[in-house]
N, C-alpha and C positions, 0 to 999 in steps of 0.2 A: 514268595522269593530268600531266600539264608547267603547269608555272609557268613565265613566263615576262613579261619587258615589256613591256606594251599596247605594241602598234604601229597607227598612223593605218587601216592594213586591218583590224584586230580594231572600229571601234568604230560597221559598220554592227549587225552580229553582237550587239555588247555593249546596241547602243539595243535592239535587240530582245529579249535575258534581261529590261534595263532596265524596260519596258514589262511583260512579268511577271509579273516580283514586285511594281514598284510599284502594279498596278491590283487587287491583293489588300491584307488589313488585315496590320498598325494602319494606311497609309499609303492606301488605297481612293482614288489619284492617277489620274488620267486623259490621259495620256501620248501624244501621236499618234506616228508614225515622225520625223515632221519636225522636233517638239518635245524628244525625245527625244534624237536624234541629232545636234539643234544645240547641246545641254546639254553633250552626252559632248566635240564638238567645241571650245566653249569652253574645257571642261577641261582638255582636248589643249592645245589651243592655248594656254595661258597661262604665262610664263614661270615655268620652274623645273617643270614639273609632271611629274608620273612615276604609275606605274600597275602594276599586277600582273596577270595574266590565267590563269585557271586554262582550259587546252585537255585535251580528251582526242578524240579519233577526230574530227579539226577540229568540235569543237564547244565553242563557250568556256560555264564551269558557273559562273563566277563572274569578278571584279574588281574592282577596287577602284583610286581613282584621284585626284588632288589637285595641290596643288603646293606647293615650298617658298617659304618666303620669307623673307629679311633680320631679321630683329629686331635689336635693339643690341646686344645681349651675343652671338649665335649665330643659327642659321638653324631657324625654325618650317614644321613640313608640317600643309597643313589638306587632310584625307579630304575632299573632296565628296562622292564616290560609291563606294556598294560592296554588291553585289549577290552575292549564289546562289542559282540557279534553284531556286527551291521544293522541287522533289524531293529535291533534293541538300543542303537544310537540314539542319544539323546531324547533319549527315557527317566532317566534318573538313577540308572543302574551303574554309572561312571563312578556318577556323583558320592552315591553312597559306599561305595570301594574307594574313596578316595578321602572320605572322612570319617569311614572306619582306623584304614591304613595312619590317616592321622594321631588319628587318638590314640590305639595301640602303642603307634612310635612313639607315642608324648609321654606314656608309659613306661615307655622302656627306656627313658632319659634321652634321645633323639632329640637337637636341637634346630636342627637344619633337614632338608631332602632337596634334590636338584635331581633334574635329567637332562635327555636329550629329547627336543621333537624336531619336526622340520617350521620351519619359517613359518609365517604368514600363510597357516593352514588351519583346519578346523581342530586339528587336535593340539594347536599352539593358545587358542581362541578359548577350550575345555581347562586346559592349565590353565591358563590365567586368569577364567570365574576360579579354579581352584583354589587362587591366593598366588600363583606363581607366576614369577616378574623374572627379565634380564635383569643377571646381576651383576654388579657396577662395574667392579673389577676383575671379572674372569673373563674367557672369551676359550671357546672350543678353534682346536687348531687341529689338523691331523695329516697325517704324510701317506700318501700311497709307495705302499712296497714292491718292486720289484721282485717278482717272483722267478727262482730261476727251474726248470726241472731239469733234475741228472741224472743218470742214469745210475742205478745202484748194480754194483757189481756181485754178480751172483755168488762168487766163490767166496765175500766178506760174509 
């Protein structure tokens, strides 16, 4: 298995893997090819973007992608997405991806990596195994926005 930085040419296959993985528990999400590819392109096109992909025999088995951003004292990296092919989970691929990502980010001057994941899930247990923990001062908060569809005047 080869680990290397993600390139734009990998995004379609990463989107296929993303859909396959996140359609299963605990996420049970219904991504389309268009929305998954758009999400990964958004991540890839973000300034400071960086990611690692695991490939064997021209097949993507896993990836991680996010972006570095300036913080007042140093750089932080927000890991936006990570997944490993369901049949290959618990085989060490995810740990290898995280280890390479960690080493590469250290050489880029990143001091903190953070992410969002589902509570009490196998993903949370994986990240804890990789050294992540709940931050003592930070809390994720969200607000659902009410979307109002407006009829567009065709003469505009």
